N, C-alpha and C positions, 0 to 999 in steps of 0.2 A: 408538466413534464419538462425536464431540462434538456440540454442537448450535449452531444459529444463534441469536444474541442480537439482540434488537431494539435500536434506538437508545436507547430509554428504559431498557432493562435495562443496557446498557453504561454509560450516564451514571449510573444509580443506583449501580452497582458502583464507578465512579471517584469519585463524591462521597463514598461511604462510606469509601473509602481516604483521601481528603483530610480528612474530618472526624476520622479517627483520627490525624491529624497525620503520616501517612506519605506518602512520595513516590509518584507514579504511575510504574510501570515498564512501558514498552513494549519488549518484546524482539524484536529482528530475528532471525527464524528462517527458514531456507530448507530445512531437512531435519527429519525427524521426531525424531531424537535430540536435536537442539538445542531443538526446541519442547517436547519432553517434559521435558527438564531445566529449561527456563525456567518451565514450569507448576509443576513441583515446587518450584522456587526462589521461587515467589510472584509471577511476572510478572502484571501486570494485563491486558496485551494481548499477543497473539502477532502480530507484524507480518511479513508475507511480502512481499518485493519482489525483483525480478529480479537486481539486482547481488549480492545475498547468495549466490546460487547459484554465480556465478563465483568468489567468494571461497572457498566451501566446496571448490571444485574446485582451489584453489590458483592460480587465474588472476588477472591484474590486473583490477581493477574498471573497467568501462567503462560510462558512463552511456548513451551513445547510439551504440552500436556496431552490428555486424551482426545483433544479436539482436532478436527480436520480444518486447519487454519484457512486454507484456500476456499473450501466450501463455505465456511462461516462468512468470510469477507464477500464472496460472490453473492451470498444470500442477502447481504445488506443493501445491495445496489438499488433494488426497486424502491425500497422505502425512502432512501435518500433522494433518488431521482424524482420521486413524486413531488417533493417539496423544494428542491434546489432548482432554480430557474436559470441563473446566469453565471454560475461558478463551476469551474472544472472539478469533477469528482475523480480522485486518484485512489487506486486500490493497492493495498499491501499484499504482495505476492510472496508466498513461502517457497523459496527455491529449494529448500531441503526436503520437500515432500517426496517420499519415495514412491508414491502411487501416481505421480505425474512427472515422469522422467523426461518427456519431450518438452523442452523449454519453449520452443516456438509455439507449440500447441497450447501450452499453459498461458502464455502471453495473449494469444488469440482468444482464448476463453474469456479473459478479462475484458478485452476490447469488444468482443461480440456481445457481452452483457451490456456494455455501454460506458465503461470507465474511460476517461480521457487520458489516462496514463497510469503508471505503476511506480511503486516504491518497493524496495527490498525489505520485507518485514514479515515475520520476525527474522532476526539476523544472528548469525553465529558470532558476529563482532561483539555482541553483548557478553560473551563468555571470554574472560581474560586468560592470562597465562598462569594464574595461580590455581592450585588445587582447592576444592574438588571440581570447580567449574571447567577448568581446562580439560579434564578427562572427557567430558561430553563433546566439547569442540573437537578435540583430537580424534575421538571415535568417529564423528560425522565426517571429518576431513578424510580419514582413512577409507571411508565408504564412498567417497566422491560426492558427498552430500553436504559439504561444508562451505567454507568461505570462497573457495575457487568457483564453486557452482553459483554462488550468489553474484560473483563478478561476471560470470558467463551469462547469467540471466540479464543483467543490466547491459552487457555488451550486445546481446541479441536484440534487446528492446531498442537500443539506439540504432542498430543496423536496420530495424524494421520501421524506424521513424516514429517511435513511441516516446512520449514524454515520460 
């Protein structure tokens, strides 16, 4: 079983890599085998997010389909943590989830499971200003579940000392 890294520890590790003149490698891993290989290969961060699981299953990637993105990502942690020993595991948080409106509570759920930090994923930023994609983004923005909420998620995480 791995361990949870603090924001300070994650940043120290990343700055050490930068000072050595090496690129920072964040590996998207949705299953234990991929995570273990990424750690052995020198990944600086193991990043779990919901769409990776659909790709592992050979399915098309859907950003906002019928799945509960946060539940899917949270369910990945135990398998990853079982094989990752010395690399921070970061979870992709879906800020646009209308069933989890309390962002602090949502962030805490990821930390309580054991993630060392979060990223904002999936993101409305993937939807551009052109039709028809912009319609979805504009609709989510008008409901308070769009880009501004994603920014708020990351602001709250930073205030809480989360990587």
